[in-house]
N, C-alpha and C positions, 0 to 999 in steps of 0.2 A: 272303301272309296272315299276320296276327299269330298266332303259335302259343301264345299265353297263354290258357289256359282259366281262367275265374273262376267261383267258386261263385255260383249264383243264389240269393241270400238273401231276396229280396222275393217272398213267395208270391203277391202280387197282380199281379205282372207277367204279361204275356200272351205265350204261345208260339203261333206259327203253324207247324205241321208239315204239309207238303203242303197239304191243303184243310181241315184240322181246327185249331181253336183251343182252347186250354186256359189256365187260370191255371196258374202254376207249381205251386201247391199241388195242384190237381186232377190235373195230369199225374203228379206224384210219387205221389199217392195211388192212381191207377189202375195205375201201374207196380208199386207195392208189392203191391197186391191180386193182380194177374195173376201176378207172379213167385212170390209166396208160395203161391198156389193151385197153380200148376204144380209147384213143388218139393215141396209137401206131398202132392200126389197121387202123385208119382213115388217118393218116398223109401220109404213103407211097402210099396209094391207092386213094388219092383225089387230083386232079389237083388244085381245088379251095383252099384247105388248104395249099398246097405247095406255091401257089401264095400269099396267105395271109402272110405266113412266109417270103417270099421274099420281100414283100412290107415293112414289119416292121423290118426285121432283120438288115438291114444297114440303119440307119437314120442319117448318118454322115452329118454334116453341116460345110463346110469350114474346119478348122483345128480340129474341134470337131469330134472325132471318137466315135460315139455312136452306140453300138450294142444292139438291143433289143432281148435278148435271155433268159430273165426271166420274169415271170409274177406271179400274185397272183389273185386267184378267191376266193370270199367269197359267200357261198350259203347255204341256202337262206339268203338274206341280213337281213331280219327281224327275222330269226331263225325259227326252226320247233319245235313244241310242243314235249316235252320229260320230263322225270323225272330222277333225279340224286340221287344216293345213295353213299354218301362219306364214306370212311373207317372211322369207329368209330362213325358214325352218327346213330341216333335212328330211323330216318324216311326218306322216299323219299322226295326230294325237287322238286316241279314242276317248270318248266321254259321253256326256249327256247335254242335250240342248233344250233350253226352255225358251218359249216365246212369251214376251210381255206385250200386251195390247193396252194402250192408253186410249180411253174412249171419252169423247165429249159429245153429249147428245142433247137433242131437243125433241119436240113432239113429232118432227117430220124427218129428221135425218141424224146420222151419226158420223162424226169425224174420227178417224182411226190413225194412231201412230204406233209403230212397232219397234221394239228393240229385242235383242236376243242375249241370253246368258249361256255360258258354257262352263261345265264342271268336268275337268279331266278325271278319267278313271284312276290314273296314276299321276300325281303332281310331279312337275319337272323339278328334279332335285340335282344339285351338283354331285359329282362322284365323291367328293370329299368336302367336309365342312371347311377345310383349309382353302379350297378353290374360291369360295366367296371372299375370304380374306385376301388372297393373292390378287384378286381382281379389283379390290378396292383402291381408290385413288390414294388414300393415306399410306397403304402398304407400298404402292409403287413409288411414292415420294421417299419413304424410308429406305427402300431397296436401292434407289438411285443415289441417295446421299452416302451410302457406305461404299 
């Protein structure tokens, strides 16, 4: 399997996860809402979570003023099985999906942003190495000059 995850930038591409389909945009929005809701319900009501934030919020050392108020989670690290249908594509592409959550927190709430990465099981490859060359602008110019 190709181990290169790539950012899903086109929000109108379609994800198929188990039996559910989502646009990339809708999936990210639902994940953001759910994670923000869960975290924002836990933080004000949990002494342990508040203590965790207090431990890591101010990590200043000497003159170095270091505030740990941002974090990033990637889950699941190896990705979850899904299929991706890109706009203009003829078929679903099987692969793995990872969710990246960017967190900005304080003692009472958390802001969440979500992005997604996709790693195809089989990378899209041209049928022939020559296909790439034939599609290049330089080749087309040379072919038209002869």
